[in-house]
N, C-alpha and C positions, 0 to 999 in steps of 0.2 A: 347604772343605780336607777332600776325600773321601778315606776311608781304603782302601786297595787290597788291601791282605793284612796280616795278623797282625803281620807281621816290619815296618810300617811305624808301630805302634801303637807304638811307645818317643817313638819322631820327633813322632808326631802327637799323647801326653799329653805332652811339653813343654812345650806350647803354653799349659797353663793353669795356671794356679795350681799349685803342690805342695799335697796332700793330706794328710794326716796318717789311715794306716793303724793300726788296733786288733786284736792278732790273740788271737784266745780260747785260752789254756792250749797255746800254742805251746813244748812244751819235744817236740817232735820236729824231726828234722834236716832233710826238707824244706820242711818250714815255714820255720826257721829259715834254710835257707840265699836259700829264693826271699823271703822278706824285707829279707836282706841285701842281697840283688840287687836288690832296688826301689829300699833308699835311696844305695845307688851310684850307679845309676843314674838319681837325680836324681829320683824319679817323687814318694816320696812321703820323711814321718818315717817312723816306726814304735816303738810301744808292745805290748809283748809282756804278756801277763799268763801266770802259771804258777806252780811250785815253783821258783824263781830257782837254787836249786841243780843240778836237774834240767837245765837253762836252760842254765846255764856248761857242763856236762857238756857236753852236745850239742854245744854251740860250741865248744869245745876239741879233740872227737873229728873234728868235720868243717872243722874249722880259716875258721869262721865269727867275725868277729869282734865281739862281742859289745857293744863301745863305740859300735856304730852307733847300737844300738835302749835307749828305756829298757822297763825292765826292773820289774814291779808283784807283787811275792810272794802269790799266792792258796795256801791249801791245799791247795782239792779243785777237783774239774771246774767246779762249780757257783759256788764263789764268783770262778774264775776268768771266768766267763762273764758274773756279775753287776756287776764292775766293771769286763769292756769293754764292754759295754752303755750302761753312767755313763756311760764316755770318750766313748761314738760322740754322747750322747747330748750331751752338753756341749761339745762341741769344734765347730764348723761345717766343713764339711769334709770328715769322715773316711768311714772308711771300716772296714768289722768284718767282720774275717777268721773262718773257725772254721783253730783247729791242730789240734790232738789229743785229740779233744770226743766225745763220742758225740753222733749227729745231733739226737736226743731233748731232752739237758740242751741243747743250743745252742739250738734251736728253742724250748722253755720260757723262757729266756734273753729272747730277741725278742721273743715273744708275749707275755708279763708283760702285763699290762694298766694297774698303776699304773708299769711303770719298764721297761716295753719299749722299741721303734723301733716297733710297728706302729699305722700309723695310724687311727682309730675307722674300720669301716668298711673299712678297706684290704685287699687280695688281694696274697700273696705268690705270685709266681711264676718259675721258673727260665730265663733267658734266655740260650744258649750262639752265640757267634758261631763259626762252623769255617772255615776255610779247608783246603779239598781241591781241592787240583792238578786232575781230572778233572772241576771245574765253573770255569767262567768269570769268579766273584767272589764275592765273600765269603758265606757262608749266615747267616742269623739264624734262630735255630730256639727251640721255645719248646715245652712244657714237657716237658723229658728227669728230674725229678729231685724236682719239690716237690707238684703236684696230681695226683694219681692220674688221673682219672674227672672231670674240670673241665663244673660244667654253664656253661647259654649266659650268667650274668650274671660267670662265671668269664673264660668265652672273651671276651668283650666289652670285659673288662681287660685278658688275655693279651692281644690284637689291638692295642691301644696300646702297652703292654710293646714288642711288636712297631715297629713304626711308630716310636714315642721313639727306641728303640734306634738303628733306619736315620738315622733325622735325625741324632741325633746322632753317628754315624759317618758323617756327609759325605754322604747318599742324600737328595735335594729331594722325590723323589718315591716313598716306598719300596712295592713291588709286593708284593702276601700272601697267597698261598696258603691255599685251609682246603683240607686235605687228608684224603682219604678214601680207599676203596679204589675209590672209581667216581666219575665223574661223573656219575650218576643218581642222582635225587633218588627213594628207596629208603624206602618210611616208618618199613622197620620196620629201619634200621640211621641210630642216631642218630648220628652223625658226616654222618650227610647232611642229616638235618632241621636239624641244628644250622647249617649250613652257610648255607641260607637266610635261617636267622633272622638270621646272622651279614651275609650280603650285604644284607637288607634295612635293617639298621641304615648301611651301607655307602654304600647309596643314597640314606638319608637324612643323608649325612654324617658321618655318627659318628667317621669314620675319616680324614678329608681332613688332610695331602693325599699319604696313601697311595692304593693303587687296591690294592683286596682282591674276591678271585674263587674262586670256586667252589661245590658240590664239586669237587674235581681229586684225581684218583692223583696220584702223588708222578712217575710217569714222564712226566705231561707237565707239571707245575711245574716242573722239570730239562731236556726234552730237548725239544726245536723241534719233532724229527720225530714222537716220539711227536704231538706235537698236528697235528702238520697232517696224521697219519696216522688220528686221530682226529677230524680236523673241529673242533677249538676254537678258536674266536678267540677271545682274549685277548690283551692287553699283557701279560700277569703268564706267562702259560705259555710254558714254554721259558727263561723269563727271569727266576725269582722272585728275590724279595731275600729275602725269611721264609717260612717253613713254619711253619702252625699243626696242630701234631699234633690230634688228636683224643684222644687218651688217654696217658697216661706208659709204656704197653706202645711206642707204635708210639715215642713220640720217644727214648725209654732204648734202644732197640736201634738206630735210627738213628745215635743220637748214638757207642753205644760202636762199631759198626761202622766206623764215621768214624775212628775212635779206632785200632782195631786191625789192618781189613785195606784202609784206605786210607790209613793215618800221614796224616791232616789234625791240623792245628794247631788250637786251640780255646784258647776262651778263654769264661768264664762269668761271672754274678753273679745275683743273688737281687735284684727288683727290687719295689717295693710298698713297703720300710720307709724310711725317714726317709733312712736314708742307706745306699748302694751295700753290697752280702754279699757277699762269697767265700765260698761253699758248695766249698769242695774236698772232693775225694774222695781215700781213704787210697790208693787206687789211680791217682790225679794225677800224673804228671812234675812235678819242678822245671819245667819250659818253662811249661809249663800253668798251674801254679799263677802262675809271674811274670806271662803274660799275662793271666791275670783281674785281681790285684792292677793293671795297668797301665789294664784296659780301667773297671774300676770307677772308679779317678782320672779318669779320663776325665769319666763318671756322674755323679761329686761333683759339689756343688753348693753 
């Protein structure tokens, strides 16, 4: 079954076994409302950590049924994160979600060498699924939030995550565009030279069954007319499923442009840990958080 839009995500997720969501310091209304909706939709069961008094206060103020989830008392953000990570480690089929906690404290708990969630030698990367009404299908993009200036080894891992996300969404032969400012291989432009290395890895079968092509400018990746004008002959051109951005500058601007100017729906998870992670932003809507919970539930093993 291939996911055609994010509107189909909830029905798609119901086909897999219910997962357990563990939310870190979920003392804010947005997180609690999104979590309660996910529970009511039958996507997850939920545990939230944080100050129980504040959680109950927010639930009452925003008409959220606190009986829908289990609450574990924590005195500080650090304790809330530590408890949640332990819960996720000990329970197969879990999802970790960031509530009202600073990103550095959240990530510190995940990256803890003794009690965290990162496999030895692992790479964490943020992967977003964007439903833009101006594009003819879903777009899967990376990285817009975690890795500022990825090395070639990190880009290899990121390409694998894009491929895996696409496969999990029912795309049997994902088309991955390696985004750069130009299709020319300019030696002084890291995005172009990295694209050549990634293409060499692709030619050796490293990303099968995905089709990888680059260097490729964004217009060529998304618009078949631009590809024809520039005489770019690749099945990825004008029909990309996935976009690998060269750095967080380009990826983050693209993500927020889709949100604010195109009114695109999106969902996002962090991949590479033992469990999928919902790294929601304070500026994300309840709907985006709900989409992300559903996407993480789909990915959780």
